[in-house]
Legacy VTK file of the C-alpha trace (Angstrom):
# vtk DataFile Version 3.0
C-alpha trace
ASCII
DATASET POLYDATA
POINTS 274 float
-142.772 214.941 100.309
-140.289 213.832 98.091
-141.514 213.291 94.646
-138.882 211.017 93.241
-140.467 207.937 91.375
-140.130 204.557 93.037
-136.984 203.026 92.600
-136.372 201.006 89.482
-135.344 197.228 89.411
-137.001 193.837 90.539
-139.335 194.244 93.588
-140.973 191.462 95.716
-143.583 191.345 98.261
-143.108 189.053 101.168
-146.503 188.783 102.838
-147.010 188.829 106.664
-145.009 185.990 107.922
-145.069 185.302 111.900
-141.377 184.751 113.156
-139.374 185.618 116.433
-137.843 188.788 116.810
-134.165 187.703 116.107
-134.916 186.173 112.980
-137.207 189.143 111.922
-134.064 191.385 112.459
-131.866 188.754 110.731
-134.118 188.733 107.815
-134.189 192.654 107.348
-130.020 192.626 107.389
-130.115 189.648 104.891
-132.426 191.609 102.477
-130.191 194.428 102.273
-127.352 192.226 101.481
-129.551 190.638 98.689
-130.597 194.115 97.286
-126.931 195.246 97.634
-125.999 192.416 95.420
-128.286 192.817 92.703
-131.024 190.794 93.898
-134.518 191.892 94.331
-135.554 194.975 96.584
-137.891 193.633 99.436
-141.243 195.365 100.803
-142.568 192.913 103.391
-144.938 192.931 106.614
-144.166 191.240 109.473
-145.450 189.516 112.817
-143.709 189.151 116.221
-144.094 185.750 117.362
-143.726 185.084 120.159
-144.251 188.874 121.193
-141.104 190.682 121.716
-139.459 193.883 123.172
-136.714 195.347 120.691
-134.336 197.552 122.192
-132.908 200.526 120.133
-129.279 199.806 119.328
-127.778 202.102 122.065
-130.395 201.189 124.750
-129.139 200.120 128.405
-130.087 196.643 129.465
-131.070 197.889 132.661
-134.167 199.472 131.291
-135.497 196.109 130.831
-137.613 194.116 133.349
-136.065 190.931 132.289
-137.924 188.994 134.915
-141.417 189.838 133.677
-140.479 189.106 129.938
-139.219 186.012 130.813
-142.256 185.101 133.065
-144.816 186.262 130.330
-142.733 184.668 127.421
-141.848 187.979 125.759
-138.835 187.634 123.661
-136.368 190.563 123.826
-133.706 190.989 120.847
-131.923 194.382 119.797
-132.602 196.216 116.378
-129.619 197.456 114.550
-131.498 200.938 114.855
-131.753 203.722 117.050
-134.489 204.985 119.504
-136.399 203.320 122.154
-137.369 199.877 123.114
-140.961 198.800 121.338
-142.971 196.264 122.738
-144.317 194.478 119.790
-147.551 192.614 120.549
-148.131 189.690 118.361
-151.466 190.774 117.727
-151.165 194.377 118.443
-148.248 195.286 116.318
-148.034 195.328 112.791
-144.461 195.520 111.310
-143.010 196.385 107.725
-139.716 197.022 106.151
-138.581 198.259 102.920
-135.002 197.370 101.470
-133.566 198.799 98.268
-129.890 199.788 97.156
-128.720 202.938 98.564
-128.078 204.569 95.135
-131.513 204.490 94.344
-133.052 206.416 97.110
-132.865 209.852 98.240
-129.341 210.894 99.630
-130.727 213.247 102.361
-131.825 211.224 105.521
-134.778 213.465 105.808
-135.849 213.141 102.078
-135.577 209.168 102.362
-137.802 209.058 105.291
-140.414 210.953 103.767
-140.043 209.316 100.333
-140.307 205.713 101.775
-143.071 206.485 104.301
-145.457 207.479 101.277
-146.856 204.471 100.782
-147.400 203.795 104.445
-148.988 207.089 104.528
-151.449 205.979 101.616
-152.002 202.641 103.345
-153.770 204.733 106.144
-155.319 206.447 103.973
-156.716 203.403 102.239
-158.184 202.316 105.622
-159.878 205.936 106.181
-157.419 206.925 108.784
-155.886 210.242 108.357
-152.276 210.276 109.457
-149.460 212.503 109.200
-145.946 213.400 110.291
-146.065 215.060 113.548
-145.879 218.876 112.700
-143.277 219.957 115.542
-141.253 218.036 118.438
-143.443 217.032 121.582
-141.439 216.494 124.923
-140.703 212.697 125.906
-142.906 211.103 128.446
-140.437 208.171 129.206
-137.023 207.885 126.910
-136.666 204.204 127.104
-140.024 203.507 125.288
-139.859 204.626 121.631
-143.760 205.498 121.463
-143.020 207.860 124.725
-139.918 209.462 123.713
-140.165 212.948 122.131
-141.987 212.995 118.888
-139.913 213.790 115.769
-141.246 215.249 112.401
-138.799 213.397 110.523
-140.115 209.807 111.186
-142.994 209.724 113.864
-146.592 209.665 112.504
-149.511 210.623 114.339
-153.402 210.487 113.752
-154.250 213.892 111.972
-155.015 216.429 114.289
-153.794 214.874 117.200
-150.456 214.181 119.030
-151.330 210.421 119.351
-148.523 208.134 117.710
-149.668 205.482 115.569
-146.120 204.479 114.112
-142.583 204.746 114.847
-139.995 204.174 112.097
-136.506 203.762 111.592
-133.785 203.317 109.290
-130.416 202.188 108.923
-127.640 202.478 105.963
-125.310 199.852 104.905
-122.647 200.618 102.440
-124.666 199.644 99.442
-128.527 199.306 101.119
-130.851 201.172 103.147
-133.316 199.330 105.523
-136.341 201.196 106.615
-138.369 199.551 109.126
-141.469 200.559 111.287
-143.868 199.586 113.685
-147.673 200.249 113.231
-149.973 199.963 116.271
-153.010 198.286 115.527
-154.250 197.880 119.295
-152.284 199.307 121.912
-151.582 196.942 124.821
-150.489 199.929 127.411
-150.275 197.491 130.402
-147.977 195.118 128.684
-146.235 197.466 126.683
-145.112 199.162 130.068
-144.600 196.017 131.932
-141.726 195.400 129.833
-139.747 198.267 131.313
-138.013 198.598 134.547
-140.119 200.863 136.714
-141.361 203.113 133.774
-142.584 206.524 135.389
-145.827 206.615 133.183
-149.088 205.156 133.858
-151.392 203.079 131.426
-153.730 206.289 131.171
-150.678 208.605 130.185
-149.918 206.034 127.724
-153.158 205.779 126.100
-153.217 209.744 125.950
-149.821 209.489 123.793
-150.267 206.320 121.442
-153.519 204.996 119.807
-154.019 202.069 117.897
-155.943 201.623 114.313
-158.736 199.722 116.020
-159.812 203.028 117.612
-160.211 204.354 114.233
-161.288 201.958 111.783
-163.886 198.610 111.609
-161.015 197.038 109.656
-160.023 193.691 110.963
-156.026 193.154 111.923
-156.261 190.791 108.871
-157.741 193.498 106.683
-155.294 196.082 107.709
-152.350 193.918 107.001
-153.513 193.359 103.451
-154.203 197.036 103.059
-150.459 197.634 103.658
-149.350 194.815 101.909
-151.400 195.864 98.672
-150.673 199.476 99.121
-146.638 198.850 99.285
-146.861 196.328 96.255
-148.300 198.856 94.092
-145.711 201.737 94.903
-143.126 199.929 93.734
-144.975 197.376 91.508
-143.566 194.065 93.343
-144.240 190.908 92.371
-145.461 188.552 95.237
-142.296 186.535 96.250
-140.555 184.623 99.035
-137.398 184.104 100.610
-134.853 181.653 98.895
-133.606 178.749 101.031
-129.932 180.337 100.904
-131.497 183.447 102.521
-133.353 181.656 105.418
-130.207 179.543 106.193
-128.010 182.937 106.210
-130.699 184.423 108.386
-131.037 181.693 110.695
-127.229 181.603 111.186
-127.329 185.395 111.674
-130.311 185.312 114.189
-128.702 182.580 116.129
-124.796 184.358 115.918
-126.028 188.155 116.561
-129.694 188.921 117.523
-130.771 186.013 119.883
-127.337 186.455 121.918
-126.697 187.914 125.177
-123.766 189.526 123.556
-125.413 191.545 121.267
-128.813 191.901 123.418
-127.653 192.572 126.850
-124.551 194.365 126.513
-124.344 197.987 127.261
-123.724 200.862 124.915
-120.308 201.508 124.955
-119.574 197.747 124.726
-121.158 197.671 121.293
-119.734 200.963 120.196
LINES 1 275
274 0 1 2 3 4 5 6 7 8 9 10 11 12 13 14 15 16 17 18 19 20 21 22 23 24 25 26 27 28 29 30 31 32 33 34 35 36 37 38 39 40 41 42 43 44 45 46 47 48 49 50 51 52 53 54 55 56 57 58 59 60 61 62 63 64 65 66 67 68 69 70 71 72 73 74 75 76 77 78 79 80 81 82 83 84 85 86 87 88 89 90 91 92 93 94 95 96 97 98 99 100 101 102 103 104 105 106 107 108 109 110 111 112 113 114 115 116 117 118 119 120 121 122 123 124 125 126 127 128 129 130 131 132 133 134 135 136 137 138 139 140 141 142 143 144 145 146 147 148 149 150 151 152 153 154 155 156 157 158 159 160 161 162 163 164 165 166 167 168 169 170 171 172 173 174 175 176 177 178 179 180 181 182 183 184 185 186 187 188 189 190 191 192 193 194 195 196 197 198 199 200 201 202 203 204 205 206 207 208 209 210 211 212 213 214 215 216 217 218 219 220 221 222 223 224 225 226 227 228 229 230 231 232 233 234 235 236 237 238 239 240 241 242 243 244 245 246 247 248 249 250 251 252 253 254 255 256 257 258 259 260 261 262 263 264 265 266 267 268 269 270 271 272 273
């Protein structure tokens, strides 16, 4: 684990907010712009409302069951980070992001992952759930789904002593800032998770063997779990409780409308975005 001290500067904690997926992705991007411009660094928890399938940056749109998502009221957006799609159930998923100036973080991608995941691992520990980086690669079950792709020791977290993934994490680097965001599974929803994909060759039972939720390992409620992650992240960087400015919210709404909610961004094939 990287022993670099927490970044200096002003940090704010934004407690869990419920917003649609396109807005959540836009807010991560705006937080990076704020940090790069000398404003506060941000740690935050967020909830996808309504439930949302977030596609990886290079993921092909024909991997999605668009009809099922529309019928079930599941949003679909696309992340600026790579990897597979994640079904963010409004109850079962807890998401976080950490945003800071690039110059304040380790330069090595592996070191940066381990550094920024230190408080995440501490939060699991505070709940009495032993979680660690998977110690070696585990073969993929279904490439289009993030939680079923090959497990990577750089950024995939599993319950200790198992190969059951409980959190997937990704980073993207702008010129002057880094955003790391991640999905923490509080409660698995295998049937719904798989149903967002077109013809997944995986059963719900196979999904449950690869993926676990915190509710299988702790009696803490979802609210208590969110509070544990908020407290641990805030303590790690000595953050003060904060909020978005009106300008940030206005720019995020515009970014969501013009980018993260558009078919041009969400449904275009990988070659068209490269």
